[in-house]
C-alpha positions as CSV (number, residue, x, y, z in Angstrom):
1,X,76.8,98.3,98.2
2,X,80.6,98.1,97.9
3,X,82.6,96.9,100.9
4,X,84.9,100.0,100.9
5,X,81.9,102.3,101.3
6,X,80.5,100.1,104.1
7,X,83.9,99.9,105.8
8,X,84.3,103.7,105.8
9,X,80.8,104.4,107.1
10,X,81.0,102.0,110.0
11,X,84.6,102.5,111.0
12,X,85.3,106.1,110.0
13,X,82.0,108.0,110.0
14,X,82.3,111.5,108.7
15,X,86.1,111.3,108.5
16,X,88.0,112.1,105.4
17,X,90.5,109.4,105.0
18,X,94.0,110.0,103.7
19,X,95.2,108.2,100.7
20,X,97.1,105.7,102.9
21,X,94.0,105.1,105.1
22,X,92.0,104.5,101.9
23,X,94.7,102.0,100.8
24,X,94.5,100.2,104.1
25,X,90.7,100.0,103.9
26,X,91.0,98.7,100.4
27,X,93.4,96.0,101.5
28,X,90.9,94.9,104.2
29,X,87.8,95.0,102.0
30,X,89.5,93.1,99.2
31,X,90.6,90.3,101.5
32,X,87.1,90.0,102.9
33,X,85.5,90.1,99.4
34,X,87.1,86.7,98.8
35,X,87.4,85.1,102.2
36,X,84.8,82.9,103.8
37,X,83.1,81.7,100.6
38,X,84.5,78.2,101.2
39,X,85.0,78.1,105.0
40,X,86.3,80.4,107.7
41,X,85.5,84.0,106.9
42,X,88.8,85.2,108.3
43,X,91.0,83.1,105.9
44,X,91.4,82.3,102.2
45,X,91.2,78.8,100.9
46,X,93.3,77.8,97.9
47,X,90.3,78.5,95.6
48,X,89.5,81.8,97.2
49,X,93.2,82.8,96.9
50,X,93.2,81.8,93.2
51,X,90.1,84.0,92.6
52,X,91.7,86.9,94.4
53,X,95.0,86.6,92.5
54,X,93.2,86.3,89.1
55,X,90.7,89.0,89.6
56,X,92.7,91.6,91.6
57,X,96.3,90.9,90.6
58,X,95.9,89.3,87.2
59,X,97.6,92.3,85.4
60,X,100.7,91.9,87.6
61,X,100.9,88.2,87.9
62,X,99.4,87.2,84.6
63,X,96.1,85.4,84.3
64,X,97.1,81.8,84.5
65,X,95.1,78.6,85.0
66,X,98.3,76.8,86.0
67,X,97.3,75.1,89.2
68,X,101.0,74.3,90.0
69,X,101.7,78.0,90.2
70,X,98.7,78.6,92.4
71,X,99.8,75.7,94.6
72,X,103.3,77.1,95.0
73,X,102.1,80.6,95.8
74,X,99.6,79.2,98.3
75,X,102.3,77.0,100.0
76,X,104.7,80.0,100.2
77,X,102.1,82.2,101.7
78,X,100.7,79.7,104.2
79,X,103.6,80.4,106.7
80,X,102.0,78.5,109.5
81,X,101.0,75.6,107.3
82,X,97.4,75.4,108.4
83,X,96.0,75.0,104.9
84,X,94.6,78.6,104.7
85,X,96.0,82.1,104.1
86,X,95.1,84.5,106.9
87,X,95.1,88.3,106.7
88,X,98.7,88.6,107.8
89,X,99.9,86.2,105.2
90,X,97.8,88.0,102.5
91,X,99.3,91.4,103.6
92,X,102.8,89.9,103.3
93,X,102.0,89.0,99.6
94,X,100.7,92.5,98.9
95,X,103.7,94.1,100.6
96,X,106.2,92.0,98.7
97,X,104.5,92.7,95.4
98,X,104.4,96.4,96.2
99,X,108.1,96.4,96.9
100,X,108.8,94.7,93.6
101,X,106.6,97.2,91.8
102,X,108.5,100.1,93.5
103,X,111.8,98.6,92.5
104,X,110.6,98.3,88.9
105,X,109.3,101.8,88.6
106,X,112.3,103.4,90.4
107,X,115.0,101.7,88.4
108,X,117.2,104.2,86.6
């Protein structure tokens, strides 16, 4: 069963979610799809982040096996330098990428 479906059943039973609410639920479920495989279920390890970037954002970021790039992204995201990427740090990445995409598509 897909995480989005489970999320909507348990947190919003019989509620029709707006597009923005669906987007929020998708952000949450995507994070938890990858978190916790290598440790804390509330954070992403470097390996989990690499899997998420490759599988979910590969078309935007380019599918790369360059560990140096992954290390740099991880270091930049890990704002509190605890060796993991938490949900807030992940959302910061998605927000920044969304702003860049918006700029790209709204250029005249």
